[in-house]
C-alpha positions as CSV (number, residue, x, y, z in Angstrom):
1,X,0.0,0.0,0.0
2,X,1.4,3.4,-1.0
3,X,2.2,5.8,1.9
4,X,0.0,8.9,2.1
5,X,0.8,12.0,4.1
6,X,-2.9,12.8,4.4
7,X,-3.4,9.4,6.1
8,X,-0.5,10.0,8.6
9,X,-1.4,12.8,11.0
10,X,0.7,13.8,13.9
11,X,-1.1,13.2,17.3
12,X,0.1,15.0,20.4
13,X,-1.4,14.9,23.9
14,X,-3.0,11.5,23.9
15,X,-6.7,11.3,24.6
16,X,-8.1,14.7,24.3
17,X,-5.1,16.0,22.4
18,X,-4.7,17.3,18.9
19,X,-3.8,16.0,15.5
20,X,-1.9,17.9,12.8
21,X,-1.4,17.4,9.1
22,X,1.9,19.3,9.0
23,X,4.9,18.1,10.9
24,X,6.7,21.4,10.6
25,X,6.4,23.7,13.6
26,X,7.6,27.3,13.2
27,X,8.5,30.2,15.4
28,X,7.7,33.9,15.1
29,X,10.8,35.7,16.3
30,X,13.6,37.5,14.4
31,X,11.5,38.5,11.3
32,X,12.2,42.0,10.0
33,X,8.5,42.8,10.0
34,X,5.3,41.1,11.2
35,X,4.0,41.2,7.6
36,X,7.0,39.1,6.4
37,X,6.4,36.7,9.3
38,X,2.8,36.3,8.2
39,X,3.8,35.5,4.6
40,X,6.5,33.0,5.8
41,X,4.0,31.2,8.1
42,X,1.6,30.8,5.1
43,X,4.4,29.4,2.9
44,X,5.5,26.9,5.5
45,X,2.2,25.1,5.6
46,X,2.7,24.8,9.4
47,X,-0.2,24.3,11.7
48,X,1.6,25.0,15.0
49,X,3.2,28.4,15.6
50,X,5.3,29.1,18.7
51,X,5.1,32.5,20.3
52,X,7.3,33.8,23.2
53,X,5.0,34.8,26.1
54,X,7.4,37.6,26.9
55,X,7.1,39.0,23.4
56,X,3.3,39.0,23.2
57,X,1.5,42.2,23.9
58,X,-1.0,41.0,26.5
59,X,-2.4,44.5,27.2
60,X,-4.6,44.6,24.2
61,X,-3.3,48.0,23.2
62,X,-1.0,48.7,20.3
63,X,0.3,46.4,17.5
64,X,0.9,42.8,18.5
65,X,2.3,39.8,16.6
66,X,-1.0,38.1,17.3
67,X,-2.6,40.5,14.9
68,X,-0.7,38.7,12.1
69,X,-1.5,35.1,13.1
70,X,-4.8,33.6,12.1
71,X,-5.6,31.7,15.3
72,X,-8.5,30.0,13.5
73,X,-5.9,28.3,11.3
74,X,-2.8,28.0,13.5
75,X,-2.5,26.4,16.9
76,X,-0.6,28.7,19.2
77,X,2.3,27.1,21.2
78,X,3.4,29.7,23.8
79,X,7.0,29.2,24.9
80,X,8.9,30.2,27.9
81,X,11.9,31.6,26.1
82,X,14.2,33.7,28.3
83,X,13.5,31.9,31.5
84,X,16.4,30.7,33.5
85,X,14.7,29.0,36.5
86,X,11.9,26.5,36.9
87,X,9.8,29.1,38.8
88,X,10.3,31.7,36.0
89,X,9.2,29.2,33.4
90,X,6.1,28.1,35.4
91,X,5.1,31.7,35.9
92,X,5.4,32.5,32.2
93,X,3.4,29.4,31.2
94,X,0.7,30.4,33.7
95,X,0.6,34.0,32.4
96,X,0.2,32.8,28.9
97,X,-2.7,30.6,29.8
98,X,-4.4,33.3,31.9
99,X,-4.1,35.6,28.9
100,X,-5.9,33.1,26.8
101,X,-3.0,32.0,24.6
102,X,-3.1,28.2,25.3
103,X,-2.7,25.5,27.9
104,X,-0.1,24.0,25.7
105,X,3.5,25.2,26.3
106,X,6.9,24.8,24.7
107,X,8.8,24.7,27.9
108,X,12.3,26.2,27.9
109,X,14.5,26.6,31.0
110,X,17.9,27.9,29.9
111,X,21.0,27.0,31.9
112,X,23.7,29.1,30.2
113,X,23.4,32.5,28.6
114,X,26.2,31.9,26.0
115,X,25.2,28.5,24.7
116,X,21.5,28.6,25.6
117,X,21.8,25.0,26.6
118,X,18.8,23.8,28.7
119,X,19.1,23.4,32.5
120,X,17.7,19.9,32.4
121,X,17.3,19.6,36.2
122,X,15.1,22.7,36.3
123,X,13.4,21.7,33.1
124,X,12.3,18.4,34.7
125,X,11.1,20.2,37.8
126,X,9.0,22.7,35.8
127,X,7.6,19.9,33.7
128,X,6.3,18.1,36.7
129,X,4.6,21.2,38.1
130,X,3.0,22.2,34.8
131,X,1.7,18.7,34.1
132,X,0.0,18.7,37.5
133,X,-1.5,22.1,36.5
134,X,-3.1,20.6,33.4
135,X,-0.7,21.8,30.8
136,X,0.3,19.9,27.7
137,X,4.0,20.2,28.0
138,X,6.5,20.0,25.2
139,X,10.0,20.5,26.7
140,X,13.0,21.7,24.8
141,X,15.9,19.6,26.0
142,X,19.4,18.4,25.1
143,X,19.9,15.2,23.1
144,X,20.5,13.1,26.3
145,X,18.3,9.9,26.0
146,X,18.2,9.6,29.9
147,X,16.8,13.2,30.3
148,X,14.3,12.5,27.5
149,X,13.1,9.4,29.2
150,X,12.7,11.3,32.5
151,X,10.7,14.0,30.9
152,X,8.4,11.5,29.3
153,X,8.0,9.7,32.6
154,X,7.1,13.1,34.2
155,X,4.2,13.5,31.8
156,X,5.6,15.5,28.9
157,X,3.4,15.1,25.8
158,X,6.4,15.1,23.6
159,X,10.2,15.5,23.9
160,X,12.1,18.1,21.9
161,X,15.8,17.4,21.8
162,X,18.1,20.0,20.2
163,X,19.8,19.2,17.0
164,X,22.4,21.8,17.7
165,X,22.6,25.0,19.8
166,X,19.7,27.5,19.2
167,X,20.1,29.6,16.1
168,X,23.5,28.0,15.2
169,X,22.3,26.5,11.9
170,X,24.7,23.6,12.4
171,X,22.2,20.9,11.7
172,X,21.9,17.6,13.7
173,X,25.3,17.1,15.3
174,X,24.6,13.8,17.1
175,X,22.1,11.7,15.1
176,X,23.0,8.6,17.1
177,X,21.6,10.1,20.3
178,X,18.5,11.1,18.4
179,X,18.1,7.5,17.2
180,X,18.4,6.2,20.8
181,X,15.8,8.7,22.0
182,X,13.5,7.5,19.2
183,X,14.0,3.8,20.2
184,X,12.8,4.4,23.8
185,X,10.2,7.2,23.4
186,X,6.5,6.5,23.6
187,X,5.6,10.1,22.9
188,X,6.4,12.2,19.8
189,X,10.0,13.3,19.3
190,X,10.4,16.7,17.8
191,X,13.8,18.1,16.8
192,X,14.0,21.6,18.1
193,X,16.9,24.1,17.4
194,X,20.0,24.0,15.2
195,X,18.4,23.4,11.8
196,X,20.1,25.5,9.1
197,X,18.7,24.4,5.8
198,X,16.2,22.0,4.2
199,X,18.6,19.0,4.2
200,X,18.8,19.3,8.1
201,X,15.0,19.1,8.4
202,X,14.8,16.2,5.9
203,X,17.5,14.3,7.9
204,X,15.6,14.7,11.1
205,X,12.5,13.2,9.5
206,X,14.5,10.4,7.8
207,X,15.8,9.4,11.3
208,X,12.2,8.9,12.3
209,X,11.5,12.1,14.2
210,X,7.8,13.0,14.4
211,X,8.3,16.7,13.6
212,X,10.8,19.5,13.4
213,X,10.5,22.9,15.0
214,X,12.5,25.9,13.7
215,X,12.6,29.7,13.7
216,X,16.0,31.2,12.8
217,X,16.6,29.0,9.8
218,X,13.5,30.6,8.2
219,X,13.4,34.1,9.7
220,X,17.2,34.6,9.2
221,X,17.3,33.4,5.6
222,X,17.9,35.9,2.8
223,X,14.4,35.0,1.5
224,X,12.4,33.8,4.5
225,X,9.3,33.0,2.4
226,X,11.2,30.8,0.0
227,X,13.0,29.1,2.8
228,X,9.7,28.4,4.6
229,X,8.5,26.7,1.4
230,X,11.7,24.7,1.2
231,X,11.3,23.5,4.8
232,X,7.8,22.5,4.1
233,X,8.9,20.3,1.2
234,X,11.9,18.9,3.2
235,X,9.8,17.8,6.1
236,X,7.3,16.1,3.8
237,X,9.9,14.4,1.7
238,X,11.9,13.2,4.8
239,X,8.7,11.7,6.3
240,X,7.8,10.0,3.0
241,X,11.4,8.6,2.7
242,X,11.3,7.3,6.3
243,X,8.0,5.6,5.8
244,X,9.2,4.1,2.5
245,X,12.2,2.5,4.1
246,X,15.7,3.2,2.8
247,X,18.0,0.6,1.4
248,X,20.7,-0.8,3.7
249,X,24.1,0.8,3.6
250,X,26.8,-1.5,2.1
251,X,30.5,-1.2,2.0
252,X,30.8,-2.5,-1.6
253,X,28.9,-1.9,-4.8
254,X,25.8,-3.9,-5.7
255,X,24.9,-4.2,-9.3
256,X,21.6,-2.4,-10.1
257,X,21.1,-4.8,-13.0
258,X,21.3,-8.4,-11.7
259,X,23.4,-10.7,-13.9
260,X,22.2,-14.0,-12.3
261,X,21.2,-16.4,-15.0
262,X,22.7,-14.2,-17.8
263,X,25.1,-16.1,-20.1
264,X,28.5,-14.6,-20.7
């Protein structure tokens, strides 16, 4: 039976959760204008859009990035970017929910200002608190399979290991760790951070990841709208290739035209 993207939705949150046709999640930061951001979101085909709680104008006065996001089409995923403690992250998530953004949260607890690596201990603490408070928690973490398992056990609806440092554009630096996380995960695995171009997104999907989240790779491109379209196609082609099943790697050549039974 031929694989179909339409028949393969991404489900997050278990019973009572949500399903998505697109496996590309995109951010809303770093664009030169809100209008350009809107155009790129449309080109990406994404259905999930992340917004930093600290960047959203929650007062209702003046221009807001939310004015440029069709919330009837896109699912908002508030994030706790800029938080350096578990308490800060929990407060930001609560604020976003109280402001009517969502009870879903992309949870970030940063441990180092230079590398923006996550503080995994604080991340786990914040995950436990927010799960108890009824949030659907998608934590951004490092590519440590043990931490990913602990986050899953704490009730995370997905785990989001970094491919490389945030905004670095270096691509997936440790695919073997991602493979190990995939082997043990019972929740969706979403590569978050480090994607630089379409081939990075395709690789993530070919590894078997359930989705890819990115911001800088699109917003920082010379042509963000074109790059958004490229990422859309890359995620789709990577998923199709993964489901199709690649051939085994071999050390030596294998004839593409079999010669068995052919007289010489």
